[in-house]
C-alpha positions, 0 to 999 in steps of 0.5 A, spaced: 502 435 151 502 429 147 495 425 146 495 419 150 499 413 146 494 408 142 492 402 147 494 406 153 488 409 157 489 415 161 491 422 161 496 426 157 503 423 157 508 427 161 514 429 158 520 424 158 525 425 163 532 428 161 536 423 163 535 416 165 539 412 170 542 405 167 538 399 169 543 396 173 544 402 177 542 403 185 536 406 186 539 411 191 544 417 190 551 413 188 549 412 180 550 420 179 557 420 183 559 414 179 557 417 172 561 423 174 567 419 176 567 415 169 564 419 163 562 414 157 567 414 152 565 414 144 570 413 139 569 416 132 574 413 127 577 419 123 583 420 119 588 426 122 585 430 116 578 429 118 578 429 126 576 436 126 570 435 121 568 429 125 569 433 132 564 438 128 559 433 126 559 431 133 558 437 136 552 439 131 549 432 133 550 434 141 547 441 140 541 438 135 539 433 140 538 438 146 545 439 149 546 446 151 552 449 148 555 451 154 556 444 156 561 442 151 568 443 151 572 441 144 580 440 145 585 439 139 591 436 139 594 439 132 592 445 129 587 449 133 580 450 131 579 456 127 574 459 132 580 458 137 584 462 133 579 467 131 577 468 138 585 469 140 586 474 135 582 479 140 587 477 146 588 471 151 583 475 156 577 475 152 578 468 150 578 465 157 573 470 159 568 466 154 570 460 157 569 462 164 562 465 162 560 458 160 555 459 155 557 457 149 561 451 146 569 452 148 575 450 143 582 449 146 588 446 144 592 441 148 597 446 150 592 451 153 587 445 155 589 445 162 586 451 164 579 449 161 574 447 167 570 441 167 564 440 162 559 435 162 561 433 155 568 433 152 570 432 145 577 431 143 579 432 135 586 428 135 588 432 129 595 431 129 601 434 133 606 429 137 604 423 141 605 427 148 600 432 146 595 427 144 596 423 151 596 430 155 589 432 151 586 425 152 588 424 159 585 431 161 579 430 157 578 424 161 578 428 167 574 434 165 568 430 162 563 429 166 558 425 163 561 424 156 568 423 152 568 423 145 574 422 141 575 423 134 581 420 130 585 414 128 583 408 133 590 405 132 593 412 134 588 413 140 589 406 143 596 406 142 596 413 146 591 410 151 595 403 152 601 407 153 598 411 159 595 405 162 
């Protein structure tokens, strides 16, 4: 426990809550339901070539801030993440068993992402591929993200894909 803050009498401070509700949220149960229905969306501008690196940095920051590895799903629209390529070399069954275990960050490409289940955080690297793959990945990511959707890529392309969907 930390010592009391200067200027604040009283007992030792308790640890802060893990998640705070928005200030204007209703005090009862509706806030969590609304949060799970509409994840917060963050856009990280990156070139097609830099989208995967930006996604990696986002994952590192999430893990460094205390997010559990099993909370994170990473989707790619172009070339698969090297981890996915490596793990698929052991066969589809072993690859998807790791997904089902849910105890580590899981990487999938847009073509196979439909099989992935929801996770609190979904990170999308728009790292190439056809527009249809980007549209599919972004739509799926929005459905699968419980609290946070992070999209890494060219903002014009992402907005174009999202605008075409709307």
